[in-house]
C-alpha atoms as a printed R data frame, in Angstrom:
    type eleno elety resid chain resno      x       y      z
1   ATOM     1    CA   MET     A     1  0.000   0.000  0.000
2   ATOM     2    CA   GLU     A     2  1.555   3.327 -1.080
3   ATOM     3    CA   ASP     A     3  0.503   6.821  0.000
4   ATOM     4    CA   ASP     A     4  0.428   9.981 -2.132
5   ATOM     5    CA   ARG     A     5  4.062  10.795 -1.274
6   ATOM     6    CA   GLY     A     6  5.358   7.421 -2.397
7   ATOM     7    CA   PHE     A     7  5.939   5.890  1.036
8   ATOM     8    CA   VAL     A     8  4.974   2.296  1.605
9   ATOM     9    CA   LYS     A     9  2.679   1.854  4.565
10  ATOM    10    CA   ALA     A    10  2.493  -1.295  6.613
11  ATOM    11    CA   GLU     A    11 -0.784  -2.989  7.227
12  ATOM    12    CA   LEU     A    12 -2.396  -2.275 10.581
13  ATOM    13    CA   VAL     A    13 -2.411  -5.509 12.530
14  ATOM    14    CA   LEU     A    14 -3.950  -5.916 15.954
15  ATOM    15    CA   LEU     A    15 -1.813  -8.296 17.927
16  ATOM    16    CA   ASP     A    16 -3.240 -10.920 20.211
17  ATOM    17    CA   GLU     A    17 -1.977 -10.534 23.779
18  ATOM    18    CA   SER     A    18 -1.979 -14.262 24.386
19  ATOM    19    CA   ARG     A    19  0.344 -14.960 21.448
20  ATOM    20    CA   PRO     A    20  3.969 -13.826 21.490
21  ATOM    21    CA   ASN     A    21  5.162 -11.508 18.750
22  ATOM    22    CA   PHE     A    22  7.889 -13.603 17.122
23  ATOM    23    CA   GLN     A    23  9.996 -12.437 14.238
24  ATOM    24    CA   LYS     A    24 11.023 -15.551 12.335
25  ATOM    25    CA   GLU     A    25 12.958 -13.786  9.591
26  ATOM    26    CA   VAL     A    26 15.622 -12.132 11.784
27  ATOM    27    CA   ASN     A    27 18.052 -13.711 14.243
28  ATOM    28    CA   LEU     A    28 20.280 -11.156 15.914
29  ATOM    29    CA   ALA     A    29 22.265 -13.682 17.957
30  ATOM    30    CA   GLU     A    30 22.523 -17.421 18.169
31  ATOM    31    CA   ARG     A    31 20.096 -18.907 20.598
32  ATOM    32    CA   ASN     A    32 21.372 -21.450 23.046
33  ATOM    33    CA   THR     A    33 18.558 -23.679 24.252
34  ATOM    34    CA   SER     A    34 20.819 -25.220 26.927
35  ATOM    35    CA   PRO     A    35 22.931 -22.461 28.506
36  ATOM    36    CA   ASP     A    36 25.688 -23.872 30.731
37  ATOM    37    CA   GLY     A    37 24.241 -27.337 30.205
38  ATOM    38    CA   PHE     A    38 20.854 -26.552 31.768
39  ATOM    39    CA   ALA     A    39 17.850 -27.246 29.574
40  ATOM    40    CA   LEU     A    40 15.306 -24.438 29.445
41  ATOM    41    CA   VAL     A    41 11.682 -25.175 30.258
42  ATOM    42    CA   ASP     A    42 10.357 -23.545 27.095
43  ATOM    43    CA   PRO     A    43 13.143 -22.635 24.676
44  ATOM    44    CA   ASP     A    44 10.682 -20.986 22.264
45  ATOM    45    CA   ARG     A    45  9.563 -18.427 24.853
46  ATOM    46    CA   SER     A    46 12.797 -17.863 26.761
47  ATOM    47    CA   GLY     A    47 14.713 -14.776 25.742
48  ATOM    48    CA   LYS     A    48 11.914 -13.538 23.507
49  ATOM    49    CA   LYS     A    49  9.852 -10.529 24.399
50  ATOM    50    CA   THR     A    50  6.407  -9.518 23.249
51  ATOM    51    CA   GLN     A    51  5.186  -5.997 22.562
52  ATOM    52    CA   PHE     A    52  3.380  -6.118 25.894
53  ATOM    53    CA   ASP     A    53  6.671  -6.653 27.696
54  ATOM    54    CA   LEU     A    54  7.762  -3.349 26.188
55  ATOM    55    CA   VAL     A    55  4.644  -1.658 27.575
56  ATOM    56    CA   ASP     A    56  5.366  -3.155 31.003
57  ATOM    57    CA   LEU     A    57  8.944  -1.903 30.809
58  ATOM    58    CA   ALA     A    58  7.732   1.579 29.850
59  ATOM    59    CA   SER     A    59  5.325   1.650 32.805
60  ATOM    60    CA   GLU     A    60  8.143   0.617 35.163
61  ATOM    61    CA   ILE     A    61 10.335   3.390 33.754
62  ATOM    62    CA   GLN     A    62  7.490   5.862 34.257
63  ATOM    63    CA   LYS     A    63  7.107   4.762 37.890
64  ATOM    64    CA   ALA     A    64 10.851   5.162 38.431
65  ATOM    65    CA   ASP     A    65 10.676   8.665 36.926
66  ATOM    66    CA   GLU     A    66  7.795   9.576 39.248
67  ATOM    67    CA   PHE     A    67  9.725   8.334 42.285
68  ATOM    68    CA   THR     A    68 12.785  10.290 41.165
69  ATOM    69    CA   ILE     A    69 10.719  13.455 40.753
70  ATOM    70    CA   ALA     A    70  9.089  12.926 44.162
71  ATOM    71    CA   THR     A    71 12.475  12.435 45.815
72  ATOM    72    CA   ALA     A    72 13.910  15.524 44.146
73  ATOM    73    CA   GLY     A    73 10.794  17.481 45.122
74  ATOM    74    CA   SER     A    74 11.102  16.509 48.765
75  ATOM    75    CA   LYS     A    75 14.784  17.460 48.827
76  ATOM    76    CA   LEU     A    76 13.983  20.786 47.176
77  ATOM    77    CA   SER     A    77 11.209  21.463 49.694
78  ATOM    78    CA   VAL     A    78 13.741  21.021 52.517
79  ATOM    79    CA   ILE     A    79 16.015  23.532 50.775
80  ATOM    80    CA   VAL     A    80 13.087  25.956 50.406
81  ATOM    81    CA   GLU     A    81 12.361  25.699 54.145
82  ATOM    82    CA   GLN     A    82 16.024  26.398 54.907
83  ATOM    83    CA   MET     A    83 15.994  29.410 52.583
84  ATOM    84    CA   LYS     A    84 12.873  30.788 54.294
85  ATOM    85    CA   PHE     A    85 14.549  30.387 57.685
86  ATOM    86    CA   LEU     A    86 17.669  32.179 56.438
87  ATOM    87    CA   GLN     A    87 15.517  34.980 55.012
88  ATOM    88    CA   GLN     A    88 13.850  35.396 58.408
89  ATOM    89    CA   GLN     A    89 17.244  35.567 60.087
90  ATOM    90    CA   ALA     A    90 18.501  38.100 57.527
91  ATOM    91    CA   ARG     A    91 15.349  40.185 57.992
92  ATOM    92    CA   LYS     A    92 15.872  40.163 61.772
93  ATOM    93    CA   VAL     A    93 19.521  41.202 61.394
94  ATOM    94    CA   LEU     A    94 18.537  44.050 59.063
95  ATOM    95    CA   GLU     A    95 15.781  45.201 61.422
96  ATOM    96    CA   ASP     A    96 18.190  45.149 64.367
97  ATOM    97    CA   SER     A    97 20.823  47.078 62.451
98  ATOM    98    CA   ASN     A    98 18.222  49.606 61.293
99  ATOM    99    CA   ARG     A    99 17.031  50.031 64.882
100 ATOM   100    CA   ASN     A   100 20.634  50.486 66.056
101 ATOM   101    CA   LYS     A   101 21.221  53.016 63.295
102 ATOM   102    CA   GLN     A   102 18.155  54.996 64.348
103 ATOM   103    CA   LEU     A   103 19.229  54.896 67.991
104 ATOM   104    CA   ASN     A   104 22.723  56.032 67.027
105 ATOM   105    CA   HIS     A   105 21.235  58.955 65.130
106 ATOM   106    CA   VAL     A   106 19.140  59.859 68.161
107 ATOM   107    CA   ALA     A   107 22.292  59.822 70.260
108 ATOM   108    CA   SER     A   108 24.183  61.951 67.740
109 ATOM   109    CA   THR     A   109 21.583  64.755 67.855
110 ATOM   110    CA   SER     A   110 22.795  65.501 71.361
111 ATOM   111    CA   LYS     A   111 25.511  68.142 71.635
112 ATOM   112    CA   ARG     A   112 27.559  65.943 73.978
113 ATOM   113    CA   SER     A   113 30.496  63.805 73.009
114 ATOM   114    CA   LEU     A   114 30.080  60.044 73.025
115 ATOM   115    CA   GLU     A   115 32.109  59.555 76.226
116 ATOM   116    CA   LYS     A   116 30.143  62.159 78.171
117 ATOM   117    CA   TYR     A   117 26.862  60.791 76.894
118 ATOM   118    CA   THR     A   118 27.595  57.184 77.874
119 ATOM   119    CA   THR     A   119 28.937  58.325 81.239
120 ATOM   120    CA   SER     A   120 25.811  60.330 81.959
121 ATOM   121    CA   ILE     A   121 23.562  57.437 80.911
122 ATOM   122    CA   ARG     A   122 25.438  55.053 83.181
123 ATOM   123    CA   ASN     A   123 25.244  57.463 86.103
124 ATOM   124    CA   PRO     A   124 21.582  57.640 87.200
125 ATOM   125    CA   GLN     A   125 22.503  59.953 90.127
126 ATOM   126    CA   ASP     A   126 23.063  62.751 87.619
127 ATOM   127    CA   ARG     A   127 19.742  64.643 87.755
128 ATOM   128    CA   SER     A   128 20.050  66.106 84.255
129 ATOM   129    CA   THR     A   129 20.099  62.668 82.585
130 ATOM   130    CA   LEU     A   130 17.709  60.899 84.939
131 ATOM   131    CA   ALA     A   131 14.679  61.807 82.832
132 ATOM   132    CA   CYS     A   132 16.084  60.397 79.591
133 ATOM   133    CA   TYR     A   133 17.483  57.230 81.154
134 ATOM   134    CA   PRO     A   134 14.202  55.258 81.408
135 ATOM   135    CA   LEU     A   135 13.076  56.649 78.065
136 ATOM   136    CA   MET     A   136 16.094  55.297 76.194
137 ATOM   137    CA   ASN     A   137 15.998  51.952 78.020
138 ATOM   138    CA   GLY     A   138 19.378  51.045 76.621
139 ATOM   139    CA   ASP     A   139 23.098  51.617 76.723
140 ATOM   140    CA   LEU     A   140 25.872  52.271 74.239
141 ATOM   141    CA   ASN     A   141 28.439  49.497 74.152
142 ATOM   142    CA   ALA     A   142 32.075  49.666 73.020
143 ATOM   143    CA   GLN     A   143 31.122  49.274 69.337
144 ATOM   144    CA   SER     A   144 28.848  52.352 69.584
145 ATOM   145    CA   THR     A   145 25.671  50.319 69.151
146 ATOM   146    CA   TRP     A   146 22.693  50.328 71.467
147 ATOM   147    CA   VAL     A   147 22.140  47.405 73.782
148 ATOM   148    CA   PRO     A   148 18.841  47.122 75.666
149 ATOM   149    CA   THR     A   149 19.286  47.170 79.438
150 ATOM   150    CA   SER     A   150 17.282  43.944 79.668
151 ATOM   151    CA   TRP     A   151 20.282  42.108 78.179
152 ATOM   152    CA   ASN     A   152 22.395  42.999 81.229
153 ATOM   153    CA   LEU     A   153 25.775  42.366 79.568
154 ATOM   154    CA   THR     A   154 27.891  43.985 82.272
């Protein structure tokens, strides 16, 4: 049967599942019906595959692909959770540094030097700084960043 382009088409044949699909015209390798001296139960069926075996193999490959995708997905979801945690930590660090920056700018609006300012904050007996001490609720440490008094580092 030839189509309009000149190609020969094969006849459509529905294969019976109960019968194996043997090709009698082609032998790719010699068949040994008694490998290593052991006789096979059915030498006609051993080593020969039907088209349905190919479908079974394809379904097994598809299952293996699905398991591989599921495994990769679960590993990636763990990485996503770790990235979210790291983003939260980075956000907290940025918020803390922004808060410290704002507190440092509040401290720099004062006309005092840094040493006098920290000394007056640490000395609650000084009446001029007593009013701002509870309001600030913090202390400047050696790195010139604010530390809340609740941390009690000293």
